[in-house]
Residue, then its C-alpha position, 0 to 999 in steps of 0.5 A: p266357661y269357668y266353673v265356681d261353687l257358691d261364695q267362692d270369691l272371684y278375682l276379675q281383671a281388665s288391662l288397657h294395652s296402649s302405647d299412651l301411658n297416660l291412661v286410666l281405667f275405671v270400673d263403671t258398671c258390671l251386671a250378671s245375667p243368666n241369658p248371656g244375650d240379655f242384659k236388659g230383663l233379670t240381671y243382677e247389679l255388681i257395681r252401677e255407675g262407680c256405685i257398688k251394689d253387691d256387698t261382696y264386690t272389692t276392688l284391688n289394689s293393682s300395684n298403682k298400676s292405673e291401666v288395670a282394673q282388678f275387681s272381686f266378688k262372691a260367686f252367686s245363682f240365681i233363682h230358679h236355680y239357671p245353670s249358668v251366670y254371665l257377666q258384662c261390664e262397661l269399663l271407661v278410659c279417661r287421661k290420667g290426672d283429668h279430676s274432671s272426667r269420670c273416671y275421678q268422680g267415684c260413685a255418680s248417684r244421681s239426685k232425684r229431681d223435684v217434680g215440682s208444681 
């Protein structure tokens, strides 16, 4: 466990360990939950499909290292004062320079479908 105060800045880093230097790492989705095994029920979205959902979430520069993803956000608690908050993040690995890959598309906001007649 990592103990923090409310509104304290938290810094996270994910690293890709591969001998292939032509890979990039992209933070797609990060959710918080008061329950370590349940990320479907009560959750809080920090980032979803590359779209930032929490206004304290910040993508950090990782010294131009594409195999490292760094971000920060302010610590928070869930209503009803759950004693812990757990994070689950989904990261994508793509080919460096493949601008058609999901890693280079950024926020993937889906357009609403027309129900029509």
